[in-house]
Structure formats: C-alpha cells, structure tokens
LUMZA-560389 format. One record per residue (C-alpha): residue number from 1; residue in three letters; x, y, z. Coordinates in steps of 0.05 Angstrom, whole numbers. Example, Ala and Ser with C-alpha at 12.3 -4.5 7.8 and 13.67 -1.06 7.14 Angstrom:
REM residues 2
ATOM    i   aa       X       Y       Z
ATOM    1  ALA     246     -90     156
ATOM    2  SER     273     -21     143
This chain:
REM residues 149
ATOM    i   aa       X       Y       Z
ATOM    1  MET    1166    2703    2096
ATOM    2  ALA    1175    2637    2059
ATOM    3  VAL    1128    2582    2037
ATOM    4  SER    1139    2508    2041
ATOM    5  ASN    1092    2450    2038
ATOM    6  ILE    1086    2391    2085
ATOM    7  ASN    1125    2343    2041
ATOM    8  ASN    1192    2378    2055
ATOM    9  HIS    1195    2412    1988
ATOM   10  PHE    1242    2471    1982
ATOM   11  MET    1220    2539    2005
ATOM   12  PHE    1211    2601    1962
ATOM   13  PRO    1201    2673    1982
ATOM   14  LEU    1133    2704    1974
ATOM   15  ALA    1140    2765    1929
ATOM   16  ASP    1101    2829    1937
ATOM   17  ILE    1054    2855    1884
ATOM   18  ASN    1104    2906    1857
ATOM   19  GLU    1159    2855    1848
ATOM   20  ILE    1112    2807    1814
ATOM   21  LEU    1085    2861    1768
ATOM   22  GLU    1155    2885    1748
ATOM   23  PHE    1181    2814    1738
ATOM   24  PHE    1125    2788    1694
ATOM   25  ASN    1123    2852    1653
ATOM   26  GLU    1198    2843    1640
ATOM   27  MET    1187    2770    1620
ATOM   28  TRP    1127    2782    1575
ATOM   29  PRO    1122    2857    1560
ATOM   30  GLU    1069    2845    1506
ATOM   31  ALA    1020    2823    1561
ATOM   32  ASN    1024    2891    1595
ATOM   33  TYR    1004    2866    1664
ATOM   34  THR     974    2914    1715
ATOM   35  LYS     967    2908    1790
ATOM   36  THR     894    2892    1780
ATOM   37  ASP     913    2830    1740
ATOM   38  PHE     943    2802    1803
ATOM   39  THR     901    2832    1859
ATOM   40  ASN     836    2814    1823
ATOM   41  PRO     859    2758    1777
ATOM   42  GLN     815    2741    1718
ATOM   43  PRO     814    2671    1689
ATOM   44  GLU     833    2691    1618
ATOM   45  ARG     893    2733    1639
ATOM   46  MET     920    2680    1687
ATOM   47  GLN     910    2625    1635
ATOM   48  GLN     949    2667    1586
ATOM   49  LEU    1006    2676    1636
ATOM   50  TYR    1008    2602    1652
ATOM   51  VAL    1011    2583    1578
ATOM   52  SER    1068    2632    1568
ATOM   53  PHE    1105    2602    1627
ATOM   54  LEU    1095    2530    1604
ATOM   55  SER    1114    2544    1532
ATOM   56  ASP    1172    2593    1543
ATOM   57  ILE    1203    2567    1607
ATOM   58  VAL    1183    2494    1614
ATOM   59  HIS    1185    2485    1538
ATOM   60  ILE    1118    2449    1531
ATOM   61  ASN    1088    2454    1462
ATOM   62  MET    1019    2480    1483
ATOM   63  ASP     992    2478    1412
ATOM   64  ALA    1006    2403    1406
ATOM   65  LEU     982    2391    1477
ATOM   66  THR     916    2426    1469
ATOM   67  SER     901    2403    1398
ATOM   68  LEU     840    2359    1387
ATOM   69  SER     872    2326    1326
ATOM   70  GLY     871    2252    1334
ATOM   71  LEU     817    2255    1386
ATOM   72  GLU     760    2273    1338
ATOM   73  ASN     754    2201    1316
ATOM   74  ASN     741    2178    1388
ATOM   75  MET     690    2232    1404
ATOM   76  SER     618    2236    1382
ATOM   77  TYR     617    2312    1384
ATOM   78  PRO     688    2340    1384
ATOM   79  GLU     663    2412    1379
ATOM   80  VAL     633    2404    1448
ATOM   81  HIS     703    2392    1475
ATOM   82  ALA     738    2448    1437
ATOM   83  ASN     743    2492    1499
ATOM   84  SER     746    2440    1554
ATOM   85  VAL     804    2397    1528
ATOM   86  PRO     854    2456    1524
ATOM   87  LEU     834    2479    1593
ATOM   88  LEU     841    2409    1621
ATOM   89  MET     909    2400    1589
ATOM   90  LEU     932    2467    1616
ATOM   91  SER     909    2446    1685
ATOM   92  LEU     945    2379    1681
ATOM   93  SER    1009    2411    1655
ATOM   94  MET    1009    2463    1710
ATOM   95  ASN     994    2411    1763
ATOM   96  LYS    1054    2369    1742
ATOM   97  THR    1098    2431    1739
ATOM   98  ALA    1073    2455    1807
ATOM   99  ARG    1111    2403    1845
ATOM  100  ILE    1175    2420    1807
ATOM  101  ILE    1170    2494    1824
ATOM  102  GLY    1154    2482    1898
ATOM  103  LEU    1079    2483    1901
ATOM  104  LYS    1039    2429    1933
ATOM  105  SER     987    2429    1878
ATOM  106  PHE     954    2467    1822
ATOM  107  GLU     880    2457    1811
ATOM  108  MET     828    2472    1759
ATOM  109  VAL     799    2526    1804
ATOM  110  ASP     865    2564    1796
ATOM  111  LEU     847    2571    1722
ATOM  112  ILE     772    2582    1724
ATOM  113  LYS     765    2622    1789
ATOM  114  PRO     833    2646    1812
ATOM  115  ARG     837    2673    1882
ATOM  116  PRO     884    2732    1895
ATOM  117  LYS     924    2703    1953
ATOM  118  ARG     933    2635    1920
ATOM  119  THR     950    2668    1853
ATOM  120  MET    1005    2709    1887
ATOM  121  ASN    1032    2645    1917
ATOM  122  ILE    1033    2611    1849
ATOM  123  LEU    1065    2671    1816
ATOM  124  SER    1118    2675    1870
ATOM  125  ALA    1137    2603    1858
ATOM  126  MET    1138    2613    1783
ATOM  127  MET    1181    2675    1790
ATOM  128  ASN    1231    2639    1835
ATOM  129  PHE    1234    2580    1786
ATOM  130  ILE    1243    2626    1726
ATOM  131  ARG    1300    2662    1761
ATOM  132  PHE    1333    2595    1776
ATOM  133  VAL    1326    2571    1704
ATOM  134  LEU    1353    2636    1675
ATOM  135  ASP    1412    2636    1724
ATOM  136  ARG    1429    2564    1706
ATOM  137  ASN    1423    2578    1632
ATOM  138  ASP    1472    2637    1639
ATOM  139  LYS    1522    2592    1676
ATOM  140  PHE    1513    2536    1626
ATOM  141  ASP    1524    2584    1568
ATOM  142  ALA    1588    2611    1600
ATOM  143  VAL    1616    2541    1610
ATOM  144  LEU    1596    2521    1540
ATOM  145  GLU    1630    2582    1511
ATOM  146  GLU    1695    2567    1548
ATOM  147  THR    1692    2494    1525
ATOM  148  VAL    1684    2513    1452
ATOM  149  ARG    1745    2559    1454
C-alpha cells in the first residue's frame, strides 16, 4: 500500500511496525526504540526522534534554531517562552520538511499529542527519505572518489 497526497506528490510505501522499529534503531541505536514507542507514541520520544532526523539528516542546527538568544531583548518574560519557542521551531521545521519528504503537512498536534496511525505515516515518509538520502550520498561518494583518482 502506498500513500500520496492530493497535490500529486510522490508516493512512498507505508512500512510496518517491525520495519520501522529496526530502521530507526539502526539509525539512532542510543535511542533504543521499542514497539510501544510507535504503537503508543509519547510526545517526548517523538520530539526526540524528529530532532535527530532534522539535525542528522536534514542538517538543521537545532541548537541555533531553538535558542532564545537575541529574542530576550524583545520579550518581557523570556523564561515564559523557554519551552514554547523550541517546540514551535521544531514544528515549523518539520512542517517545511514534510512537503519535501512527501507528506501533506506536519502539525503541532504531531508533537504534543501524536496519534499512532499518523505517526506511522510520518515515520514511513521519514524512513523512505532517509534511505533516498543515504543512497544518493553513497553514489555521490563513489563518483567523487573516482574523480579524485
């Protein structure tokens, strides 16, 4: 079964729980994901996974993106925003990335109250994109190596 959205974006295969579990544990073994992480997704674990994806695969500097430095001067109470700004920036970053990886959207609810079926859809798209990127990197490295010789 494949997923596509109305805007004629490319299609990606929906992965099953075992494939997703194995893949993301290979990508980030230190996270030690379990089936429960994906069948009953918790906000903190999914946020952690999305940050890893954005920083390691999409190469977004999440520390710089979620920092309040520079904003403190424009805020009356910056400590109030210490948790909301990083979450908002993560949501915006994932929303922009969603279209690139074949998803119609990514919403704040995907971070604060992830639903199992939607989370599996997001993870399938991420997995497909990561495989594509890694495959292209291998081919690029091979061409680069031959060029250098």
